[in-house]
C-alpha positions as CSV (number, residue, x, y, z in Angstrom):
1,M,-144.9,61.7,173.6
2,S,-144.3,62.8,170.6
3,A,-142.8,59.6,168.8
4,T,-146.5,58.1,170.3
5,L,-148.3,60.5,168.2
6,Q,-146.4,60.5,165.6
7,A,-146.6,56.2,165.1
8,R,-150.3,56.5,166.3
9,V,-150.6,58.6,163.4
10,Q,-148.5,57.0,160.5
11,A,-150.7,54.1,161.4
12,F,-154.3,55.8,161.4
13,P,-154.1,58.7,159.4
14,D,-157.1,59.3,159.1
15,M,-158.0,59.8,162.8
16,S,-159.8,62.8,163.8
17,G,-158.3,65.6,166.0
18,A,-160.8,64.5,168.9
19,R,-160.4,60.9,168.5
20,L,-156.7,61.5,169.1
21,L,-157.1,64.0,171.8
22,R,-159.0,61.2,173.7
23,E,-156.3,59.0,173.0
24,I,-154.0,61.0,174.8
25,R,-155.4,62.5,177.5
26,E,-156.1,58.8,179.0
27,L,-152.4,59.0,179.0
28,G,-152.0,62.2,180.9
29,Y,-152.1,65.1,178.4
30,E,-153.4,68.2,179.5
31,G,-153.3,70.6,176.7
32,G,-156.0,72.0,174.2
33,Y,-157.4,70.2,171.1
34,T,-156.0,73.2,169.1
35,L,-152.5,71.9,169.9
36,V,-153.2,68.9,169.0
37,T,-154.5,69.4,165.2
38,D,-151.3,71.7,164.4
39,F,-149.4,69.1,165.3
40,L,-151.3,66.5,163.1
41,R,-151.4,68.6,160.5
42,E,-147.2,68.9,160.8
43,V,-146.9,65.2,160.8
44,R,-149.9,63.2,159.2
45,P,-148.8,62.0,155.4
46,A,-150.5,63.7,152.5
47,K,-153.4,62.1,151.0
48,Q,-152.7,60.1,148.2
49,T,-155.6,61.2,145.4
50,Q,-157.1,58.0,143.4
51,F,-156.0,58.3,139.7
52,E,-158.8,57.3,136.8
53,R,-158.0,55.2,134.5
54,R,-159.3,56.1,130.8
55,F,-159.8,53.1,128.4
56,E,-161.5,53.6,125.2
57,T,-163.4,50.4,123.2
58,P,-164.2,49.8,120.1
59,P,-167.1,51.3,118.1
60,R,-170.6,50.0,119.0
61,K,-169.4,48.3,122.2
62,Q,-170.5,51.0,124.8
63,A,-173.0,53.9,124.8
64,Q,-173.6,56.6,127.1
65,V,-177.1,58.4,127.4
66,D,-178.2,61.8,129.2
67,F,-181.6,61.4,130.0
68,A,-183.7,64.6,130.0
69,E,-187.3,66.2,129.1
70,F,-188.9,68.8,127.0
71,T,-191.8,70.1,126.2
72,V,-191.9,71.0,122.5
73,E,-195.0,72.4,120.1
74,F,-194.3,70.6,116.7
75,T,-195.3,72.8,113.9
76,D,-197.1,70.0,111.9
77,D,-199.8,69.8,115.0
78,P,-200.0,73.3,116.2
79,G,-201.3,74.1,120.1
80,V,-200.3,70.9,120.9
81,V,-197.1,70.6,123.6
82,R,-196.0,67.1,123.8
83,K,-193.0,66.1,126.4
84,V,-190.1,64.8,124.7
């Protein structure tokens, strides 16, 4: 049964422990969920992290803007609060 489980995990590495438990119960497994999750920790391949590709562009080809709102009282118009 161990070879069957390893093959299943290799084919579907993101399969949850609950799903795997349901499948192997149909094959006659009588153990518990914790044993399945412990097994998965041992045999599941490590997740590959996606890398981020950095690129540079020439000046004036791209721009980035962060929007925010502020309330300001200008000195040339005291007492008037404006949203900028």
